[in-house]
C-alpha positions, -999 to 999 in steps of 0.1 A, spaced: -162 -643 246 -195 -632 254 -216 -619 225 -238 -587 230 -270 -585 211 -289 -553 214 -329 -550 214 -342 -515 219 -363 -507 250 -374 -472 233 -410 -467 236 -415 -468 197 -398 -502 197 -419 -514 226 -450 -506 207 -439 -527 179 -431 -558 202 -395 -551 214 -401 -567 247 -417 -600 231 -386 -601 209 -363 -598 239 -383 -626 259 -381 -650 231 -343 -643 225 -336 -648 260 -356 -680 263 -339 -693 228 -304 -684 242 -310 -701 276 -323 -731 256 -291 -734 231 -268 -726 259 -254 -697 241 -229 -674 257 -250 -641 248 -259 -610 268 -289 -591 259 -285 -553 262 -315 -531 260 -303 -501 241 -321 -469 230 -336 -465 194 -314 -457 164 -344 -437 152 -352 -458 120 -386 -466 131 -398 -487 101 -371 -511 110 -382 -514 146 -377 -536 165 -343 -532 151 -319 -563 167 -283 -557 164 -254 -579 174 -217 -571 180 -191 -590 156 -155 -581 151 -165 -562 121 -187 -539 140 -226 -542 145 -249 -559 122 -285 -552 119 -318 -571 114 -352 -558 112 -380 -555 116 -378 -584 139 -408 -602 152 -408 -629 182 -415 -655 156 -384 -647 140 -359 -654 166 -354 -691 160 -347 -685 125 -324 -657 131 -303 -680 155 -302 -708 131 -287 -685 103 -261 -676 127 -272 -645 142 -246 -646 169 -218 -642 145 -237 -617 121 -248 -645 100 -270 -638 68 -308 -638 69 -338 -624 50 -340 -596 79 -302 -590 77 -297 -550 68 -259 -556 70 -236 -533 91 -257 -508 111 -239 -479 102 -238 -486 68 -276 -483 66 -283 -453 41 -307 -434 66 -284 -438 92 -249 -433 73 -263 -399 57 -268 -385 92 -244 -358 114 -250 -376 146 -238 -349 175 -266 -349 201 -277 -383 192 -243 -400 187 -249 -426 216 -286 -430 212 -292 -467 202 -255 -474 207 -252 -475 244 -269 -491 275 -290 -461 286 -285 -466 322 -248 -475 322 -228 -447 333 -196 -465 323 -209 -469 288 -217 -433 287 -182 -425 299 -166 -451 274 -182 -432 245 -170 -397 253 -197 -391 281 -188 -363 309 -159 -349 291 -179 -318 287 -187 -314 323 -151 -321 332 -141 -293 308 -169 -270 326 -158 -275 361 -126 -261 354 -138 -229 338 -152 -197 353 -190 -196 347 -189 -165 323 -162 -186 303 -187 -214 299 -216 -190 288 -192 -175 262 -185 -207 249 -223 -218 243 -230 -182 230 -201 -186 204 -213 -219 193 -244 -203 180 -267 -228 199 -304 -217 197 -334 -231 215 -345 -264 198 -379 -263 215 -393 -241 189 -384 -204 195 -349 -205 182 -335 -180 211 -300 -180 214 -290 -203 246 -258 -183 256 -279 -150 258 -305 -167 281 -278 -181 303 -260 -149 306 -291 -131 316 -296 -157 345 -259 -156 354 -260 -119 357 -295 -118 375 -296 -114 414 -313 -143 434 -305 -162 464 -314 -193 444 -315 -201 408 -331 -229 388 -327 -249 356 -359 -261 340 -359 -286 313 -389 -283 292 -395 -319 281 -433 -315 277 -430 -331 241 -466 -324 228 -465 -314 192 -477 -340 166 -449 -358 148 -424 -353 174 -404 -379 197 -367 -367 199 -370 -354 236 -385 -389 244 -356 -407 223 -329 -389 243 -345 -396 278 -350 -432 271 -319 -438 251 -293 -414 264 -305 -399 297 -269 -391 311 -264 -364 282 -293 -346 295 -281 -348 329 -247 -337 319 -261 -307 301 -283 -299 329 -252 -298 351 -232 -276 330 -261 -252 328 -262 -251 365 -226 -246 369 -226 -219 343 -253 -198 359 -251 -203 394 -281 -227 397 -282 -256 421 -313 -271 414 -328 -287 382 -362 -301 371 -372 -320 342 -408 -313 335 -424 -340 313 -457 -356 303 -473 -384 322 -478 -400 285 -439 -407 287 -439 -433 314 -406 -453 300 -389 -418 298 -400 -408 331 -384 -442 347 -354 -443 328 -346 -406 338 -354 -410 373 -331 -442 373 -302 -423 356 -303 -396 381 -300 -417 408 -268 -435 394 -254 -401 385 -260 -389 423 -244 -420 435 -213 -415 413 -210 -380 423 -222 -366 390 -249 -348 410 -249 -336 446 -230 -311 467 -199 -313 446 -202 -323 412 -174 -346 401 -155 -332 432 -155 -295 421 -170 -282 452 -200 -269 431 -233 -281 438 -260 -293 413 -288 -317 419 -322 -325 400 -354 -345 398 -381 -354 374 -416 -337 377 -446 -350 358 -474 -328 343 -510 -339 339 -506 -334 300 -521 -302 289 -505 -289 256 -503 -253 269 -477 -264 296 -452 -266 267 -452 -226 270 -427 -218 294 -445 -196 319 -476 -222 320 -450 -248 325 -437 -230 358 -471 -226 369 -477 -262 367 -445 -269 385 -454 -248 413 -486 -268 418 -508 -241 402 -533 -243 374 -511 -244 341 -520 -208 326 -498 -184 308 -482 -155 327 -479 -122 315 -445 -110 304 -426 -92 317 -410 -103 342 -392 -128 320 -386 -164 336 -348 -154 335 -354 -125 361 -384 -142 378 -392 -176 370 -397 -208 393 -407 -195 426 -399 -161 416 -360 -168 412 -340 -165 382 -346 -195 359 -330 -209 327 -358 -227 308 -345 -249 279 -356 -277 257 -343 -313 260 -325 -311 228 -309 -276 237 -295 -289 270 -285 -323 254 -265 -303 228 -244 -285 254 -219 -314 265 -205 -316 228 -201 -280 227 -181 -281 260 -162 -311 246 -153 -302 210 -156 -264 214 -177 -236 201 -160 -237 167 -165 -274 160 -203 -269 166 -208 -237 149 -189 -253 117 -223 -271 111 -253 -252 95 -263 -223 77 -270 -185 85 -279 -180 121 -289 -217 124 -257 -235 137 -252 -271 145 -273 -298 138 -311 -305 141 -329 -338 151 -354 -338 123 -384 -361 132 -403 -375 101 -437 -389 105 -471 -393 91 -478 -409 57 -441 -416 49 -420 -448 41 -393 -441 63 -402 -426 94 -377 -416 122 -353 -394 133 -327 -379 112 -299 -356 127 -283 -333 102 -268 -301 100 -293 -271 92 -295 -262 56 -310 -292 40 -339 -286 17 -373 -298 26 -378 -316 -5 -348 -337 0 -358 -349 35 -394 -358 24 -386 -374 -11 -349 -387 -6 -346 -396 32 -383 -400 40 -388 -420 7 -420 -404 -3 -454 -414 10 -460 -449 24 -494 -451 5 -473 -445 -28 -496 -414 -36 -481 -381 -44 -470 -358 -14 -498 -330 -12 -485 -313 19 -462 -313 49 -466 -299 80 -433 -285 99 -434 -277 136 -463 -295 152 -500 -289 152 -491 -250 152 -469 -254 121 -477 -241 84 -487 -265 58 -461 -265 29 -470 -277 -5 -444 -291 -32 -438 -256 -44 -421 -247 -13 -399 -279 -10 -369 -259 -20 -371 -242 13 -338 -252 34 -344 -264 70 -335 -229 86 -352 -209 112 -350 -177 90 -359 -194 55 -389 -210 72 -400 -176 86 -396 -160 53 -422 -184 39 -447 -180 69 -437 -211 85 -418 -223 115 -395 -252 124 -407 -256 160 -395 -287 174 -387 -300 140 -414 -325 135 -424 -330 100 -460 -349 92 -464 -360 55 -498 -360 40 -508 -375 6 -530 -362 -22 -562 -375 -3 -561 -352 26 -588 -324 27 -568 -292 39 -601 -275 50 -605 -304 76 -568 -299 85 -576 -261 92 -606 -268 112 -584 -294 133 -561 -267 141 -589 -245 155 -604 -274 172 -572 -285 187 -565 -248 200 -600 -246 215 -596 -278 234 -560 -270 247 -565 -233 254 -557 -223 290 -585 -198 286 -566 -168 301 -568 -146 269 -600 -139 246 -585 -143 212 -575 -178 218 -603 -190 241 -630 -174 220 -613 -173 186 -607 -209 181 -643 -217 190 -652 -192 164 -629 -205 140 -642 -240 142 -679 -228 134 -667 -207 105 -647 -237 90 -678 -258 93 -700 -231 73 -674 -232 45 -676 -269 44 -713 -265 42 -710 -241 13 -727 -215 33 -716 -181 21 -681 -196 11 -667 -163 1 -677 -143 30 -666 -167 54 -631 -174 41 -627 -137 46 -640 -139 81 -617 -170 88 -587 -149 74 -597 -120 97 -600 -141 128 -566 -156 123 -551 -121 121 -569 -110 155 -557 -144 170 -520 -139 157 -516 -106 170 -539 -108 201 -530 -139 220 -510 -139 250 -488 -170 240 -479 -190 212 -509 -214 213 -534 -188 202 -506 -167 183 -494 -198 160 -527 -215 154 -534 -192 124 -501 -205 106 -519 -240 97 -551 -223 89 -536 -195 68 -511 -218 49 -540 -244 42 -561 -216 28 -530 -199 7 -516 -230 -8 -548 -254 -13 -575 -228 -20 -595 -254 -40 -602 -274 -7 -620 -244 6 -643 -241 -21 -677 -258 -25 -675 -291 -42 -692 -288 -77 -725 -304 -81 -726 -335 -100 -755 -334 -125 -777 -365 -122 -773 -389 -152 -800 -388 -178 
């Protein structure tokens, strides 16, 4: 019987040498004449253990990691093919604490299957949601998604079902589904992991969305910095089209839906939905004024659903298991699960999918294992470069949209970046303003000019020039940007700045002069 050994092809694993491990394994297997097949899977999301090599045994998969090419010979000598003991052996994959504590719904197949095997996808529950959807009326599909409580996972948290209902009821000869895969936030990688590790779940989610709203064409808009995701998605779309999952009659239903991948030039502002639409139409990626909303006049002035990768990838399980199953997870108005991405100065970096409601402190200290440097945690930034900095005093905040908003924070795309006590929060505040100045599309004055002034004021504070006056000026500038900017780039830049000033005031005061030794 052929043994399967899994070596990730995910970009994170590749960056840590997974291709070298795969080549060394392939050569060693051939030299030893072993009956082994290497499967290039996605990542399980345990990034500090990448490349994570797994072997299929009669007792389940056994994991080893982090594996380097030089370790291959000793692993095979130790009986890797049979799940033998070795210094890098982590035991059964599913029993690794970081993985065992998760509730994997959206990411259930990520790292488990061959990403470009439709048969593998089907054998692990794939396409059941789409099969259920094509037997239903569009409004019934929309109702099920609405009842599930699914909200936009890209950051806004807008109810997905309401957006779909608006597009379904909108008049238009053509309608579109646009997947926002322009994952530009620092510390985020969930979209990429899905596209590289389980692309068919995104295809299935988009097809369901199309059938539910009457859209016949879909676009995945992603960034040029994601070459592996682009290649994997394009390959999976071709496979799905050849198998009748996409095309003129989805799974023989008589309903049409097809899709393709489009690559942007890497502008952060194109993560904003209207700038994204302009870019997709071949125009300069600048923000559009609203109204009209994209649901009424979006891509090419047609009714358009714009959802994030994780939102769309969550739909198949809702259509498979039902609205009540999904809604049973979470807290308050935040239903289902959220893939939390843990990065920065942290011991256990990676993706942790769990139901909403886990306290921030538990995520950082227990799951993330504290800082990689071993120093105390000073701050965590949640929600990308526009997210607020939370001190330890706020670590009791549950991971929930409303709970974070109540403390002047935002979940965003659920990326968490950890900082230890050596971080200078004035420098971090300056970085937020500088980032906004570089990435601004330039359409509105508060964002375009305010961010440049913000950098200048932060520099004056750092230089000790009228610090009290300039702190007040920086706060006033943030208020203008927050309420005067056309989109979230300028509107949310004040979150990291104000939170840094509020929770770490000592970093915004001149350093005390050290008297010369007598």
